[in-house]
C-alpha positions as CSV (number, residue, x, y, z in Angstrom):
1,M,11.5,-73.6,8.9
2,S,13.0,-70.4,7.4
3,I,13.6,-68.9,10.9
4,P,17.2,-69.3,11.9
5,L,17.8,-70.6,15.4
6,S,20.0,-68.9,17.9
7,S,23.0,-70.8,19.2
8,R,22.2,-69.3,22.7
9,L,18.8,-71.1,22.7
10,P,16.7,-68.3,24.1
11,P,13.2,-69.2,25.4
12,D,10.5,-69.6,22.9
13,R,8.0,-66.8,22.4
14,L,4.8,-66.1,20.5
15,I,4.9,-63.9,17.4
16,W,2.3,-62.6,15.0
17,A,3.3,-64.1,11.6
18,Y,1.5,-61.5,9.5
19,T,3.8,-58.5,10.4
20,S,7.5,-58.1,9.7
21,K,8.3,-57.4,13.4
22,G,6.1,-60.2,14.8
23,N,3.8,-57.8,16.7
24,F,0.1,-58.0,16.4
25,T,-1.6,-55.0,14.7
26,V,-5.3,-54.3,14.1
27,R,-4.4,-53.4,10.5
28,S,-2.8,-56.8,9.8
29,A,-5.8,-58.6,11.4
30,Y,-8.2,-56.5,9.3
31,K,-6.4,-57.5,6.1
32,I,-6.6,-61.1,7.0
33,A,-10.3,-60.8,7.8
34,L,-10.9,-59.2,4.4
35,S,-8.9,-61.8,2.5
36,S,-10.8,-64.7,4.1
37,S,-14.2,-63.2,3.5
38,S,-15.0,-63.0,-0.2
39,D,-18.3,-61.1,0.2
40,Q,-16.4,-58.1,1.7
41,R,-13.7,-57.9,-1.0
42,T,-15.9,-55.9,-3.4
43,D,-16.3,-53.1,-0.9
44,S,-13.0,-53.2,1.0
45,S,-10.3,-50.6,1.1
46,S,-7.9,-52.9,-0.7
47,S,-9.8,-53.9,-3.8
48,G,-11.1,-52.7,-7.2
49,N,-10.5,-49.2,-8.5
50,R,-10.2,-47.8,-5.0
51,S,-7.0,-49.8,-4.2
52,S,-4.6,-47.0,-5.3
53,F,-6.6,-44.4,-3.3
54,W,-6.3,-46.4,-0.1
55,K,-2.6,-47.2,-0.6
56,N,-1.9,-43.5,-1.1
57,L,-3.9,-42.7,2.1
58,W,-1.8,-45.1,4.2
59,R,1.4,-43.6,2.7
60,L,0.6,-40.0,3.6
61,N,3.1,-38.1,5.6
62,V,0.8,-37.6,8.6
63,P,0.5,-39.2,12.1
64,N,-1.2,-42.6,12.1
65,K,-4.1,-41.3,14.2
66,V,-4.9,-38.8,11.4
67,K,-4.8,-41.5,8.7
68,S,-7.2,-43.6,10.8
69,F,-9.5,-40.7,11.1
70,A,-9.5,-40.1,7.4
71,W,-10.2,-43.7,6.7
72,R,-13.1,-43.8,9.2
73,A,-14.5,-40.6,7.9
74,S,-14.4,-41.9,4.2
75,R,-16.1,-45.1,5.3
76,N,-18.7,-43.1,7.3
77,I,-18.0,-45.0,10.5
78,L,-17.1,-42.0,12.8
79,P,-19.4,-41.8,15.8
80,T,-21.1,-38.7,14.5
81,K,-24.5,-37.8,16.1
82,D,-26.2,-38.9,12.8
83,N,-24.6,-42.3,13.0
84,L,-25.3,-42.6,16.7
85,C,-28.9,-41.9,16.1
86,H,-29.1,-44.6,13.4
87,R,-27.7,-47.0,16.0
88,K,-30.2,-45.9,18.6
89,V,-27.5,-44.4,20.9
90,L,-28.8,-40.8,20.7
91,N,-32.1,-39.3,19.9
92,D,-30.9,-35.9,18.7
93,P,-28.8,-35.8,15.5
94,I,-28.5,-32.0,15.3
95,C,-24.9,-30.7,15.1
96,E,-23.8,-28.9,18.2
97,A,-21.4,-26.7,16.3
98,C,-23.8,-25.1,13.8
99,G,-27.2,-26.2,15.1
100,L,-28.5,-26.2,11.5
101,G,-28.7,-29.9,10.7
102,A,-27.7,-33.4,11.4
103,E,-24.0,-34.0,12.2
104,S,-22.8,-36.3,9.4
105,R,-19.6,-37.3,7.8
106,V,-17.3,-35.1,6.7
107,G,-1.9,-33.3,-4.7
108,N,-0.6,-35.2,-1.3
109,E,0.7,-32.1,0.5
110,L,-2.8,-30.5,0.3
111,L,-4.5,-33.7,1.3
112,E,-2.1,-34.2,4.3
113,L,-3.0,-30.7,5.5
114,V,-6.8,-31.1,4.9
115,I,-7.1,-34.3,6.8
116,T,-4.9,-33.0,9.6
117,V,-7.1,-30.0,10.0
118,A,-10.2,-32.2,9.8
119,W,-8.8,-34.4,12.6
120,S,-8.1,-31.3,14.7
121,M,-11.7,-30.2,14.2
122,W,-12.9,-33.6,15.2
123,F,-10.6,-33.5,18.3
124,N,-12.0,-30.1,19.3
125,R,-15.5,-31.3,18.8
126,N,-15.0,-34.2,21.2
127,A,-13.4,-31.9,23.7
128,V,-16.4,-29.5,23.6
129,R,-18.7,-32.5,24.2
130,Q,-16.7,-33.3,27.3
131,G,-17.2,-29.8,28.6
132,K,-14.0,-28.1,27.5
133,A,-13.8,-24.7,25.8
134,R,-14.4,-24.4,22.1
135,Q,-11.4,-23.3,20.1
136,M,-11.5,-20.6,17.5
137,A,-11.1,-21.7,13.8
138,A,-7.7,-19.8,13.6
139,T,-6.4,-21.7,16.6
140,I,-7.5,-25.1,15.3
141,L,-5.8,-24.3,11.9
142,Q,-2.5,-23.2,13.6
143,K,-2.4,-26.3,15.9
144,A,-3.1,-28.6,12.9
145,R,-0.2,-27.0,10.9
146,L,2.1,-27.3,13.9
147,L,1.2,-30.9,14.4
148,L,1.8,-31.8,10.8
149,E,5.1,-29.8,10.6
150,E,6.4,-31.4,13.9
151,F,5.5,-34.9,12.7
152,Q,7.1,-34.5,9.3
153,L,10.2,-32.9,10.7
154,A,10.7,-35.6,13.3
155,N,9.9,-38.7,11.1
156,F,10.8,-37.9,7.5
157,Q,13.7,-36.7,5.4
158,P,13.4,-34.7,2.2
159,S,13.0,-37.1,-0.8
160,Q,14.6,-34.8,-3.3
161,P,18.3,-34.3,-3.4
162,M,19.7,-31.1,-1.9
163,M,20.7,-28.5,-4.3
164,H,23.7,-26.4,-3.3
165,V,23.6,-22.9,-4.7
166,R,26.7,-20.7,-4.3
167,E,25.8,-17.3,-3.2
168,Q,28.0,-14.3,-2.9
169,W,28.1,-12.2,0.3
170,T,26.7,-8.7,-0.1
171,N,27.7,-5.7,1.9
172,P,25.1,-3.9,4.1
173,S,24.4,-0.3,3.5
174,P,26.2,2.1,5.9
175,P,26.0,2.4,8.9
176,W,24.6,-1.1,9.1
177,Y,26.5,-4.3,10.0
178,K,25.7,-7.8,8.8
179,V,25.8,-10.8,11.1
180,N,26.1,-14.2,9.6
181,V,25.4,-17.2,11.8
182,D,25.6,-21.0,11.4
183,G,25.1,-24.0,13.6
184,A,26.8,-27.5,13.4
185,V,25.9,-30.8,14.9
186,F,28.5,-33.4,16.1
187,E,26.4,-36.5,16.7
188,A,29.3,-38.7,17.9
189,Q,30.3,-36.2,20.5
190,Q,26.6,-35.4,21.5
191,A,27.4,-31.8,21.1
192,S,26.8,-28.8,18.8
193,S,28.7,-25.6,17.9
194,V,27.8,-22.1,16.7
195,G,29.7,-19.6,14.6
196,V,29.1,-15.9,14.3
197,I,30.8,-13.3,12.3
198,I,30.0,-9.5,12.2
199,R,31.2,-7.4,9.3
200,D,30.7,-3.7,8.4
201,H,29.6,-2.1,5.2
202,G,33.1,-2.4,3.8
203,G,33.3,-6.1,4.5
204,L,35.8,-5.8,7.3
205,V,35.3,-8.1,10.3
206,A,34.2,-6.3,13.4
207,A,33.9,-9.3,15.7
208,A,33.7,-13.1,15.5
209,L,32.6,-15.9,17.8
210,S,33.0,-19.6,17.9
211,K,31.4,-21.6,20.7
212,K,30.7,-25.2,21.5
213,V,27.4,-26.3,23.0
214,F,27.6,-29.5,25.0
215,C,24.0,-30.6,24.2
216,P,22.8,-33.1,21.6
217,L,20.8,-30.6,19.5
218,G,19.3,-31.3,16.1
219,P,20.1,-29.3,13.0
220,L,17.2,-26.9,13.3
221,E,17.8,-26.4,17.0
222,A,21.5,-25.8,16.4
223,E,20.6,-23.1,13.9
224,A,18.2,-21.4,16.3
225,K,20.8,-21.5,19.1
226,A,23.3,-20.0,16.8
227,L,21.0,-17.1,16.0
228,E,20.3,-16.6,19.7
229,E,24.1,-16.5,20.4
230,A,24.6,-14.0,17.6
231,V,22.0,-11.6,18.9
232,D,23.5,-11.7,22.4
233,F,27.1,-11.4,21.0
234,A,26.2,-8.3,18.9
235,W,24.6,-6.7,21.9
236,D,27.7,-7.5,24.1
237,V,30.1,-5.9,21.6
238,G,27.9,-2.8,21.4
239,I,26.6,-3.2,17.8
240,R,22.9,-2.4,17.4
241,D,22.4,-1.6,13.7
242,V,22.6,-5.1,12.3
243,H,21.1,-7.4,9.7
244,F,21.1,-11.1,10.6
245,E,21.6,-13.9,8.0
246,C,21.2,-17.6,8.5
247,D,20.7,-20.6,6.2
248,S,17.5,-21.9,7.7
249,K,14.4,-20.8,5.9
250,M,12.2,-22.2,8.6
251,I,13.9,-20.0,11.2
252,V,13.8,-16.9,9.0
253,D,10.0,-17.5,8.3
254,A,9.4,-17.9,12.0
255,M,11.3,-14.7,12.9
256,L,9.3,-12.8,10.2
257,G,6.0,-14.2,11.4
258,A,5.4,-16.0,8.1
259,S,5.0,-19.4,9.9
260,C,4.6,-20.8,13.4
261,P,7.9,-21.9,14.9
262,Q,8.5,-25.6,15.8
263,A,7.8,-26.5,19.4
264,S,11.5,-27.4,19.9
265,I,12.6,-23.9,19.0
266,Y,9.6,-21.9,20.0
267,N,11.0,-20.4,23.2
268,I,14.3,-19.4,21.4
269,I,12.4,-17.7,18.6
270,I,10.1,-15.8,21.0
271,G,13.1,-14.8,23.2
272,I,15.0,-13.5,20.2
273,G,12.0,-11.5,19.0
274,Q,11.6,-9.9,22.4
275,K,15.2,-8.8,22.4
276,V,15.5,-7.4,18.8
């Protein structure tokens, strides 16, 4: 009775009353099953002293498939060889990765990384069982970090307020030049712009560039594009001894090799590195 009716009288449709959007989800059905079965409440993921742990797990800043993996692993319901042997599906419980024994179960930022790496290992294990090549540990770790960074960048905003620190421009040592770059996004126009200014050791402007990019880039992508334009511009005006400055730590770390670049800017970062 609390659902308002439309004056346009659209056709009736079925909805799932236990989710806010009216769509059926396995998670909501699972909660209903638990609430209607009293003998399961003492050992469920929503009761007793473990309630806060499960709530924190489902709120983690990781993809849903990774959360599901962590929940299944903690409940020991992953289809490991040990579990499959108990269910009479397999006869050999020995782990194919180490060959030493039965394959059994396995601060928020650390937990997010740990379970993402664990999921990546589980994904690689399943790929090996299907005949694909086994990945090195370093490759698995790198892909796990990239998956987590991409997901958090695409789906979440920083929870803490931004702190603006006023910094004073410093002169480069002769005969070096300093190139400052910046990117801007104009969402309403579905466009971006880049700005570049080159100054010598005395602070005098040697060259400047302002350019509009008719492409709906994100903030990170606009900063990367600005750096790419700055490198090309410096080369075009004949300046080689330069220091580049931008206000994106993620791009700086990627250029210095301190972190793996995001997939959306990977090609730009690699191209800049090859030119400089």
